Structures are given as C-alpha cells and as structure tokens.
ChimeraX commands (.cxc) that place a marker at each C-alpha (Angstrom):
marker #1 position -20.39,-34.57,-56.61 radius 0.5
marker #1 position -23.08,-32.92,-54.17 radius 0.5
marker #1 position -23.62,-29.47,-54.60 radius 0.5
marker #1 position -23.88,-26.94,-52.31 radius 0.5
marker #1 position -27.47,-25.64,-50.69 radius 0.5
marker #1 position -28.78,-22.53,-51.54 radius 0.5
marker #1 position -28.61,-19.91,-48.89 radius 0.5
marker #1 position -31.10,-16.84,-47.77 radius 0.5
marker #1 position -30.75,-13.45,-49.25 radius 0.5
marker #1 position -28.66,-10.95,-47.36 radius 0.5
marker #1 position -31.15,-8.43,-47.33 radius 0.5
marker #1 position -32.87,-8.26,-43.61 radius 0.5
marker #1 position -35.92,-10.13,-43.33 radius 0.5
marker #1 position -35.67,-11.41,-46.74 radius 0.5
marker #1 position -35.87,-15.47,-46.49 radius 0.5
marker #1 position -35.75,-16.12,-50.15 radius 0.5
marker #1 position -33.13,-18.61,-51.01 radius 0.5
marker #1 position -30.63,-17.66,-53.54 radius 0.5
marker #1 position -27.76,-19.95,-55.24 radius 0.5
marker #1 position -24.59,-20.27,-53.25 radius 0.5
marker #1 position -22.26,-17.37,-53.90 radius 0.5
marker #1 position -25.15,-14.80,-54.98 radius 0.5
marker #1 position -25.79,-12.75,-52.18 radius 0.5
marker #1 position -29.35,-10.75,-52.74 radius 0.5
marker #1 position -32.27,-12.05,-54.50 radius 0.5
marker #1 position -33.47,-10.58,-57.55 radius 0.5
marker #1 position -36.15,-8.12,-55.82 radius 0.5
marker #1 position -33.35,-6.89,-53.38 radius 0.5
marker #1 position -30.03,-6.94,-55.67 radius 0.5
marker #1 position -31.08,-3.40,-57.18 radius 0.5
marker #1 position -30.74,-2.36,-53.50 radius 0.5
marker #1 position -27.44,-3.49,-52.92 radius 0.5
marker #1 position -25.30,-3.02,-56.13 radius 0.5
marker #1 position -23.09,-0.62,-54.77 radius 0.5
marker #1 position -22.13,-3.38,-52.25 radius 0.5
marker #1 position -20.78,-5.52,-55.05 radius 0.5
marker #1 position -18.45,-2.69,-56.87 radius 0.5
marker #1 position -14.60,-2.48,-56.50 radius 0.5
marker #1 position -13.34,0.24,-54.62 radius 0.5
marker #1 position -11.87,1.73,-57.67 radius 0.5
marker #1 position -15.23,1.44,-59.75 radius 0.5
marker #1 position -16.64,3.45,-56.59 radius 0.5
marker #1 position -14.31,6.35,-57.23 radius 0.5
marker #1 position -11.65,5.54,-54.58 radius 0.5
marker #1 position -8.37,5.93,-56.68 radius 0.5
marker #1 position -5.16,7.45,-56.59 radius 0.5
marker #1 position -6.93,10.99,-57.13 radius 0.5
marker #1 position -9.28,10.32,-54.25 radius 0.5
marker #1 position -5.99,9.21,-51.90 radius 0.5
marker #1 position -4.71,12.62,-52.51 radius 0.5
marker #1 position -7.57,14.39,-51.55 radius 0.5
marker #1 position -8.32,12.26,-48.58 radius 0.5
marker #1 position -4.74,12.87,-47.44 radius 0.5
marker #1 position -4.88,16.78,-47.49 radius 0.5
marker #1 position -8.23,16.77,-46.14 radius 0.5
marker #1 position -7.35,14.94,-42.92 radius 0.5
marker #1 position -3.96,17.12,-42.61 radius 0.5
marker #1 position -6.42,19.94,-42.51 radius 0.5
marker #1 position -9.04,18.43,-40.26 radius 0.5
marker #1 position -6.99,15.89,-37.97 radius 0.5
marker #1 position -9.58,14.99,-35.46 radius 0.5
marker #1 position -12.90,12.89,-35.40 radius 0.5
marker #1 position -15.75,15.71,-35.20 radius 0.5
marker #1 position -17.89,12.88,-33.32 radius 0.5
marker #1 position -15.34,12.35,-30.40 radius 0.5
marker #1 position -14.94,15.97,-30.04 radius 0.5
marker #1 position -18.65,16.54,-29.81 radius 0.5
marker #1 position -18.16,14.02,-26.71 radius 0.5
marker #1 position -15.02,15.84,-25.37 radius 0.5
marker #1 position -12.58,13.65,-26.76 radius 0.5
marker #1 position -9.66,14.17,-29.10 radius 0.5
marker #1 position -8.65,11.28,-31.16 radius 0.5
marker #1 position -7.32,11.46,-34.40 radius 0.5
marker #1 position -9.14,11.01,-37.51 radius 0.5
marker #1 position -8.24,8.17,-40.02 radius 0.5
marker #1 position -11.40,8.28,-42.40 radius 0.5
marker #1 position -12.77,10.92,-44.63 radius 0.5
marker #1 position -16.81,10.16,-44.65 radius 0.5
marker #1 position -19.18,11.27,-47.03 radius 0.5
marker #1 position -22.00,12.88,-44.66 radius 0.5
marker #1 position -24.70,12.22,-47.17 radius 0.5
marker #1 position -23.78,8.92,-48.92 radius 0.5
marker #1 position -22.84,9.45,-52.47 radius 0.5
marker #1 position -24.15,6.32,-53.60 radius 0.5
marker #1 position -22.01,6.74,-56.84 radius 0.5
marker #1 position -22.84,10.39,-58.05 radius 0.5
marker #1 position -19.71,12.22,-58.62 radius 0.5
marker #1 position -20.80,15.57,-57.71 radius 0.5
marker #1 position -21.76,14.61,-54.22 radius 0.5
marker #1 position -18.70,12.39,-53.98 radius 0.5
marker #1 position -16.14,15.48,-54.43 radius 0.5
marker #1 position -18.19,17.80,-52.95 radius 0.5
marker #1 position -15.69,18.72,-49.73 radius 0.5
marker #1 position -18.91,20.19,-47.75 radius 0.5
marker #1 position -20.19,16.87,-47.67 radius 0.5
marker #1 position -17.04,15.29,-46.18 radius 0.5
marker #1 position -16.42,14.98,-42.18 radius 0.5
marker #1 position -12.84,13.52,-40.51 radius 0.5
marker #1 position -13.92,10.57,-38.28 radius 0.5
marker #1 position -12.07,7.89,-36.63 radius 0.5
marker #1 position -12.37,4.40,-37.88 radius 0.5
marker #1 position -14.65,3.49,-34.91 radius 0.5
marker #1 position -17.23,6.30,-35.69 radius 0.5
marker #1 position -16.95,5.74,-39.30 radius 0.5
marker #1 position -17.93,2.32,-38.84 radius 0.5
marker #1 position -20.69,2.89,-36.52 radius 0.5
marker #1 position -21.95,5.41,-38.84 radius 0.5
marker #1 position -22.11,3.41,-41.79 radius 0.5
marker #1 position -23.60,0.68,-39.99 radius 0.5
marker #1 position -26.13,2.68,-38.50 radius 0.5
marker #1 position -27.26,5.80,-40.75 radius 0.5
marker #1 position -25.79,4.87,-44.34 radius 0.5
marker #1 position -26.57,1.05,-44.58 radius 0.5
marker #1 position -29.50,1.23,-46.57 radius 0.5
marker #1 position -31.00,3.50,-49.17 radius 0.5
marker #1 position -33.88,5.67,-47.93 radius 0.5
marker #1 position -36.67,6.26,-50.28 radius 0.5
marker #1 position -39.07,9.10,-49.71 radius 0.5
marker #1 position -42.20,9.34,-51.55 radius 0.5
marker link #1:1,2 radius 0.2
marker link #1:2,3 radius 0.2
marker link #1:3,4 radius 0.2
marker link #1:4,5 radius 0.2
marker link #1:5,6 radius 0.2
marker link #1:6,7 radius 0.2
marker link #1:7,8 radius 0.2
marker link #1:8,9 radius 0.2
marker link #1:9,10 radius 0.2
marker link #1:10,11 radius 0.2
marker link #1:11,12 radius 0.2
marker link #1:12,13 radius 0.2
marker link #1:13,14 radius 0.2
marker link #1:14,15 radius 0.2
marker link #1:15,16 radius 0.2
marker link #1:16,17 radius 0.2
marker link #1:17,18 radius 0.2
marker link #1:18,19 radius 0.2
marker link #1:19,20 radius 0.2
marker link #1:20,21 radius 0.2
marker link #1:21,22 radius 0.2
marker link #1:22,23 radius 0.2
marker link #1:23,24 radius 0.2
marker link #1:24,25 radius 0.2
marker link #1:25,26 radius 0.2
marker link #1:26,27 radius 0.2
marker link #1:27,28 radius 0.2
marker link #1:28,29 radius 0.2
marker link #1:29,30 radius 0.2
marker link #1:30,31 radius 0.2
marker link #1:31,32 radius 0.2
marker link #1:32,33 radius 0.2
marker link #1:33,34 radius 0.2
marker link #1:34,35 radius 0.2
marker link #1:35,36 radius 0.2
marker link #1:36,37 radius 0.2
marker link #1:37,38 radius 0.2
marker link #1:38,39 radius 0.2
marker link #1:39,40 radius 0.2
marker link #1:40,41 radius 0.2
marker link #1:41,42 radius 0.2
marker link #1:42,43 radius 0.2
marker link #1:43,44 radius 0.2
marker link #1:44,45 radius 0.2
marker link #1:45,46 radius 0.2
marker link #1:46,47 radius 0.2
marker link #1:47,48 radius 0.2
marker link #1:48,49 radius 0.2
marker link #1:49,50 radius 0.2
marker link #1:50,51 radius 0.2
marker link #1:51,52 radius 0.2
marker link #1:52,53 radius 0.2
marker link #1:53,54 radius 0.2
marker link #1:54,55 radius 0.2
marker link #1:55,56 radius 0.2
marker link #1:56,57 radius 0.2
marker link #1:57,58 radius 0.2
marker link #1:58,59 radius 0.2
marker link #1:59,60 radius 0.2
marker link #1:60,61 radius 0.2
marker link #1:61,62 radius 0.2
marker link #1:62,63 radius 0.2
marker link #1:63,64 radius 0.2
marker link #1:64,65 radius 0.2
marker link #1:65,66 radius 0.2
marker link #1:66,67 radius 0.2
marker link #1:67,68 radius 0.2
marker link #1:68,69 radius 0.2
marker link #1:69,70 radius 0.2
marker link #1:70,71 radius 0.2
marker link #1:71,72 radius 0.2
marker link #1:72,73 radius 0.2
marker link #1:73,74 radius 0.2
marker link #1:74,75 radius 0.2
marker link #1:75,76 radius 0.2
marker link #1:76,77 radius 0.2
marker link #1:77,78 radius 0.2
marker link #1:78,79 radius 0.2
marker link #1:79,80 radius 0.2
marker link #1:80,81 radius 0.2
marker link #1:81,82 radius 0.2
marker link #1:82,83 radius 0.2
marker link #1:83,84 radius 0.2
marker link #1:84,85 radius 0.2
marker link #1:85,86 radius 0.2
marker link #1:86,87 radius 0.2
marker link #1:87,88 radius 0.2
marker link #1:88,89 radius 0.2
marker link #1:89,90 radius 0.2
marker link #1:90,91 radius 0.2
marker link #1:91,92 radius 0.2
marker link #1:92,93 radius 0.2
marker link #1:93,94 radius 0.2
marker link #1:94,95 radius 0.2
marker link #1:95,96 radius 0.2
marker link #1:96,97 radius 0.2
marker link #1:97,98 radius 0.2
marker link #1:98,99 radius 0.2
marker link #1:99,100 radius 0.2
marker link #1:100,101 radius 0.2
marker link #1:101,102 radius 0.2
marker link #1:102,103 radius 0.2
marker link #1:103,104 radius 0.2
marker link #1:104,105 radius 0.2
marker link #1:105,106 radius 0.2
marker link #1:106,107 radius 0.2
marker link #1:107,108 radius 0.2
marker link #1:108,109 radius 0.2
marker link #1:109,110 radius 0.2
marker link #1:110,111 radius 0.2
marker link #1:111,112 radius 0.2
marker link #1:112,113 radius 0.2
marker link #1:113,114 radius 0.2
marker link #1:114,115 radius 0.2
marker link #1:115,116 radius 0.2
marker link #1:116,117 radius 0.2
marker link #1:117,118 radius 0.2
marker link #1:118,119 radius 0.2
view
C-alpha cells in the first residue's frame, strides 16, 4: 500500500516537508505548542464557563462594534493580551473584553495569531 506524501509545515513562509499528520517542522513546533492542546488543557473548563456567562451578562455588547456606533450582542469573552497558558493572565478580568464572534475571529487572526518576541 502506498504511503501518503509529506506535507509542508503550516508555519507561514516555511516550506519544509513534515510527515503527513504533523502540522509543524521541529523548528516551528515550539512556537505553536498551544495550538495542539485541547480547550480543557488550555483552561476553558466549567469554572471558565461560569465566569464567562457572568461577564457577558454584565457586559452584553461587543466593544469593537460599539466603537463603530453599532449595538451588537457579545458572544465571546476575549483575552485582550493572549494568556498563552499563564493562569494569572487568564483569570485577570481587566484583561477580558466582550466581543461578537466576527470581531473576535478578526482580532485572533490579525493580532493574536503568533507570539511576538521582543529583544
């Protein structure tokens, strides 16, 4: 039976081939370790669901849509600064903002997607 061909690394700009079923090459895997964890491993458990529900009840509108003069219901509690596994940052309510799904997806793909390194 033939084997599946190797696929390119999913990191932007990397053309290295990795075995089928593997997402990133050895160099880029540490940058994306958080992508492979389950939501429960990331901290989104029952405690989070309760906190999220209470936060959305007290902050019902998307803050980004409000800045544009629109009143859109918030459905997601976003971490302003991505927590990347840091429990202190994860549970800091000053780091939370209510967003609609559209605004959250846009923010995540443009601002939060890759870890920034500052030297």
